[in-house]
N, C-alpha and C positions, 0 to 999 in steps of 0.2 A: 668590121663595124664595131660600134660600141656595144659591149654586152649589157644585158639587163641583169641586175643583181637582186636576188632574193635574200632576205636576212632573217636571222633569229630562228625560232621554232615555228615551223609552218604547221598551223593547227587551226582550231576554231578561232575565228577572228582574222584569218588571213585572206578573206575574200577580196579586200582592197588590193593586196599584192597581185592576186590573180587577175583582177580587173585591169590593173596597171600593165601587166604583162600582155594581156589581149590588146590593149590600146597601143603598146609599144610595137607589137608584131604587125599591126595593121599596115598593109601595103608593102611589107617586106617579103623577100624570098627566103631569107634565113635569119634566125635569131639565135644568138648565143646567150644562154642563161647561166650566169655565174652563181654557183651554189657554195662558194668558198666561205660565206658567212652564215650558212644554214647549219644549225646544230643538229637538228633532226626534223623529220616530217612525221607528224602525228597521223596514225592510221585513220583517224576520224575524217580526214580531209582527202583521202585517196580518191573517192568518187568525184569530188569537186576538181581535184587536180587533173584526173583523166578527162573529165568533161571539157576542161579548158584546153588540154592538149589536143583533143579531137577537134574542137572548134578551130583552133589555130591551124592545125595541119590540113583541115578541109578547106581552108582559105588559100591553100597553096604555099604556105610558109613552113620551111623546115625548122625544127627546134633542135638545138644542140645544148645539152646539159654538160657543164664543165666544172671542174674543181670541187665536186661534192666529196664529202668524207665517205668512208666505207659503209657506214650505217645508212646514209642517205642514198647512195648509189645502189646498194643491195635492195633496199625497199623499192626503189624505182623499177629495178629489174624484176623483182618478185611480182609486182602488181601489173606488169605488162606495159609499163610506160614506153619501153623500147619499140613497141609497135608504132608509136607516134613521134618518137624523139630519139636522137642518139644520146647515149649516156657514156661520157668519157670519164676516166678516173683522174685523180689529181696528178698534175705534172710535178715531178720531183726535180729539185735543183741539182 
């Protein structure tokens, strides 16, 4: 399916991107989230991010993070996002 793309610095003010992700995931069995355009995730929104991942996964939808840079993927893994989503590294040509 078509991936959902997050963009920029995910931080304070990113609530609308999380709301759009929840809406995008509604009724789906799996959602691919493209992190290729995310520069970094600010630690201040980790709670909000995890709350959204939990909500989406509890609805029966699998979440797959793709194309994140090393900083983004490392933070996701450190905060336990992998309990609710798969975190894949960047594909190299």
